[in-house]
C-alpha positions as CSV (number, residue, x, y, z in Angstrom):
1,X,-104.9,-70.0,-89.9
2,X,-104.1,-71.7,-86.8
3,X,-102.9,-69.3,-83.3
4,X,-99.7,-71.1,-83.7
5,X,-99.1,-70.1,-87.5
6,X,-100.4,-66.5,-86.5
7,X,-98.3,-66.4,-83.9
8,X,-95.3,-67.8,-85.6
9,X,-95.5,-65.2,-88.6
10,X,-95.5,-62.6,-86.1
11,X,-92.2,-63.9,-85.0
12,X,-90.6,-64.0,-88.2
13,X,-91.8,-60.3,-89.2
14,X,-90.8,-59.5,-85.9
15,X,-87.2,-60.2,-86.8
16,X,-87.5,-59.7,-90.0
17,X,-88.6,-55.4,-88.8
18,X,-85.7,-56.0,-85.9
19,X,-83.1,-57.0,-88.4
20,X,-84.2,-54.2,-90.8
21,X,-83.4,-51.8,-87.9
22,X,-79.6,-53.3,-87.3
23,X,-79.2,-53.1,-91.5
24,X,-80.1,-49.2,-91.4
25,X,-78.0,-48.6,-87.8
26,X,-74.8,-50.1,-90.0
27,X,-75.7,-48.4,-92.9
28,X,-75.6,-45.0,-91.3
29,X,-72.6,-45.9,-88.9
30,X,-71.0,-46.6,-92.1
31,X,-71.9,-42.8,-93.5
32,X,-71.1,-41.2,-90.6
33,X,-67.8,-42.3,-90.6
34,X,-64.8,-39.7,-92.2
35,X,-62.2,-42.6,-90.9
36,X,-63.1,-45.3,-93.1
37,X,-61.9,-44.2,-96.7
38,X,-64.9,-45.3,-99.3
39,X,-63.6,-48.8,-100.4
40,X,-63.6,-50.3,-96.9
41,X,-67.2,-48.6,-97.3
42,X,-68.3,-50.0,-100.6
43,X,-66.7,-53.6,-98.9
44,X,-68.6,-53.6,-96.1
45,X,-71.7,-53.1,-98.0
46,X,-71.2,-55.9,-101.3
47,X,-71.3,-58.2,-98.0
48,X,-73.5,-57.1,-96.3
49,X,-75.9,-57.9,-99.3
50,X,-73.7,-61.2,-99.9
51,X,-73.8,-62.5,-96.5
52,X,-76.3,-60.3,-94.7
53,X,-76.4,-62.3,-90.9
54,X,-73.0,-62.6,-90.7
55,X,-71.4,-59.1,-91.9
56,X,-73.9,-57.9,-89.7
57,X,-72.9,-59.6,-86.6
58,X,-69.3,-58.9,-87.5
59,X,-69.1,-55.3,-88.2
60,X,-71.3,-54.7,-84.1
61,X,-68.7,-57.0,-82.9
62,X,-65.8,-55.6,-84.4
63,X,-66.7,-51.5,-84.5
64,X,-69.3,-51.8,-81.9
65,X,-67.5,-49.3,-79.8
66,X,-66.9,-46.6,-82.4
67,X,-70.5,-47.2,-83.6
68,X,-71.7,-46.6,-79.9
69,X,-69.4,-43.7,-79.9
70,X,-70.7,-42.5,-83.0
71,X,-74.1,-42.1,-82.6
72,X,-73.4,-40.7,-78.9
73,X,-71.2,-37.7,-80.7
74,X,-74.0,-37.1,-83.3
75,X,-76.8,-37.2,-80.6
76,X,-74.7,-34.5,-78.7
77,X,-73.7,-32.2,-81.5
78,X,-78.1,-32.5,-82.4
79,X,-79.1,-31.2,-78.4
80,X,-76.2,-28.9,-79.3
81,X,-77.8,-27.3,-82.5
82,X,-81.2,-27.7,-80.5
83,X,-80.2,-25.9,-77.7
84,X,-78.2,-23.0,-79.9
85,X,-81.3,-22.4,-81.9
86,X,-83.5,-22.4,-78.8
87,X,-81.2,-19.8,-76.8
88,X,-81.1,-17.9,-80.5
89,X,-84.8,-17.8,-81.0
90,X,-86.0,-17.7,-77.5
91,X,-83.3,-14.6,-76.0
92,X,-85.0,-11.5,-76.8
93,X,-83.4,-9.9,-74.2
94,X,-79.5,-9.3,-72.7
95,X,-78.5,-11.5,-69.9
96,X,-78.3,-7.9,-68.5
97,X,-82.3,-7.4,-69.3
98,X,-82.7,-10.6,-67.5
99,X,-80.9,-9.6,-63.8
100,X,-83.0,-6.2,-63.8
101,X,-86.6,-8.2,-64.6
102,X,-85.4,-10.5,-62.0
103,X,-83.6,-7.7,-59.6
104,X,-87.0,-5.5,-60.1
105,X,-89.0,-8.8,-58.8
106,X,-86.1,-9.4,-55.4
107,X,-87.4,-5.1,-54.6
108,X,-90.9,-5.9,-55.2
109,X,-90.4,-8.8,-52.7
110,X,-92.1,-11.2,-55.5
111,X,-88.4,-13.7,-54.8
112,X,-86.3,-14.3,-52.4
113,X,-82.6,-13.6,-52.5
114,X,-82.2,-17.6,-53.4
115,X,-84.3,-17.1,-56.4
116,X,-82.4,-14.4,-57.4
117,X,-79.7,-16.4,-57.3
118,X,-81.1,-19.0,-59.6
119,X,-82.3,-16.3,-62.4
120,X,-78.6,-14.3,-62.2
121,X,-76.8,-17.9,-63.0
122,X,-79.7,-18.5,-64.7
123,X,-79.0,-15.6,-67.2
124,X,-75.2,-15.2,-67.3
125,X,-74.9,-19.3,-68.2
């Protein structure tokens, strides 16, 4: 096997994995879209099997904007769920207790007024 055969094989493997990533993104988007009926999803899947490259290209052109919006919405929901979980697990104290602790630090001279205001705003958020 020559060097150029190796490079050609590497390029084909890259293109194959890139296609698989696009295919799974499209399939994930199809099942994430609640507005699209099951029949239309089935039609897209059949065409992805019969004409994979052309269908992927048409899908990205025709539904790319909605695909991006659904992906962004899913990422935002996952972030909100994660943040909510972290707050419930990490919140051992109430906001009033956090403010009282910050006030004690302010009275002791450990933090400044600005730092107290930041801690207070953070506790109330």
